C-alpha atoms as a printed R data frame, in Angstrom:
   type eleno elety resid chain resno       x       y       z
1  ATOM     1    CA   MET     A     1 125.658 108.649 100.860
2  ATOM     2    CA   ALA     A     2 123.864 106.484 103.407
3  ATOM     3    CA   ALA     A     3 123.724 107.605 106.994
4  ATOM     4    CA   ILE     A     4 125.711 105.610 109.543
5  ATOM     5    CA   PRO     A     5 123.250 103.691 111.753
6  ATOM     6    CA   THR     A     6 123.037 104.851 115.358
7  ATOM     7    CA   THR     A     7 123.397 102.223 118.019
8  ATOM     8    CA   THR     A     8 120.887 102.981 120.734
9  ATOM     9    CA   SER     A     9 120.772  99.623 122.559
10 ATOM    10    CA   CYS     A    10 122.919 100.956 125.434
11 ATOM    11    CA   TYR     A    11 120.606 103.889 126.086
12 ATOM    12    CA   GLN     A    12 118.443 102.135 128.638
13 ATOM    13    CA   GLU     A    13 121.447 101.611 130.929
14 ATOM    14    CA   ARG     A    14 122.855 105.075 130.201
15 ATOM    15    CA   ILE     A    15 119.536 106.778 130.940
16 ATOM    16    CA   ALA     A    16 119.164 104.849 134.208
17 ATOM    17    CA   THR     A    17 122.667 105.998 135.175
18 ATOM    18    CA   LEU     A    18 121.809 109.608 134.306
19 ATOM    19    CA   GLN     A    19 118.542 109.341 136.264
20 ATOM    20    CA   GLU     A    20 120.447 108.171 139.351
21 ATOM    21    CA   ARG     A    21 122.886 111.081 138.931
22 ATOM    22    CA   LEU     A    22 119.978 113.510 138.754
23 ATOM    23    CA   LYS     A    23 118.449 111.998 141.888
24 ATOM    24    CA   LEU     A    24 121.736 112.379 143.759
25 ATOM    25    CA   LEU     A    25 122.089 116.017 142.595
26 ATOM    26    CA   LEU     A    26 118.584 116.867 143.645
27 ATOM    27    CA   ALA     A    27 118.981 115.124 147.001
28 ATOM    28    CA   THR     A    28 122.169 117.102 147.610
29 ATOM    29    CA   SER     A    29 120.469 120.354 146.677
30 ATOM    30    CA   GLU     A    30 117.560 119.637 149.059
31 ATOM    31    CA   ALA     A    31 120.016 118.912 151.898
32 ATOM    32    CA   SER     A    32 121.901 122.194 151.286
33 ATOM    33    CA   ALA     A    33 120.734 125.690 152.310
34 ATOM    34    CA   GLY     A    34 119.982 126.582 148.695
35 ATOM    35    CA   CYS     A    35 122.168 129.671 148.595
36 ATOM    36    CA   PRO     A    36 122.756 131.221 145.105
37 ATOM    37    CA   ASP     A    37 126.256 129.757 144.871
38 ATOM    38    CA   ASP     A    38 124.906 126.259 145.547
39 ATOM    39    CA   LEU     A    39 122.160 126.702 142.944
40 ATOM    40    CA   GLU     A    40 124.704 127.896 140.364
41 ATOM    41    CA   LEU     A    41 126.878 124.846 141.068
42 ATOM    42    CA   LEU     A    42 123.860 122.585 140.842
43 ATOM    43    CA   GLU     A    43 122.920 124.090 137.465
44 ATOM    44    CA   GLN     A    44 126.514 123.502 136.189
45 ATOM    45    CA   GLU     A    45 126.319 119.834 137.259
46 ATOM    46    CA   ILE     A    46 122.845 119.182 135.909
47 ATOM    47    CA   GLN     A    47 123.376 120.840 132.514
48 ATOM    48    CA   PRO     A    48 125.684 118.079 131.100
49 ATOM    49    CA   VAL     A    49 123.286 115.383 132.314
50 ATOM    50    CA   TYR     A    50 120.375 117.165 130.662
51 ATOM    51    CA   ALA     A    51 122.344 117.632 127.468
52 ATOM    52    CA   ALA     A    52 123.258 113.939 127.375
53 ATOM    53    CA   ILE     A    53 119.632 112.891 127.756
54 ATOM    54    CA   TRP     A    54 118.534 115.235 124.912
55 ATOM    55    CA   ALA     A    55 121.367 114.033 122.662
56 ATOM    56    CA   MET     A    56 120.154 110.416 123.065
57 ATOM    57    CA   TYR     A    57 116.593 111.492 122.440
58 ATOM    58    CA   ALA     A    58 117.646 113.365 119.286
59 ATOM    59    CA   GLU     A    59 119.428 110.288 117.956
60 ATOM    60    CA   VAL     A    60 116.430 108.048 118.568
61 ATOM    61    CA   GLU     A    61 114.105 110.526 116.931
62 ATOM    62    CA   ASP     A    62 116.428 110.736 113.890
63 ATOM    63    CA   ASP     A    63 116.353 106.968 113.560
64 ATOM    64    CA   GLU     A    64 112.549 106.925 113.642
65 ATOM    65    CA   GLY     A    65 112.151 109.854 111.240
């Protein structure tokens, strides 16, 4: 069975959006006191962004391999 092709043409826009989200999260963290609760919340917010970037990377790598 042939693999379904992955459409990656929208990734440039999606990655730019994720990068802006990361910049906002980091700016927010720098503005806060950096208490452990703030850092835990930041990690919870960054984790899905990080996962989305790696998912796109994995799809692109699969297409090339």
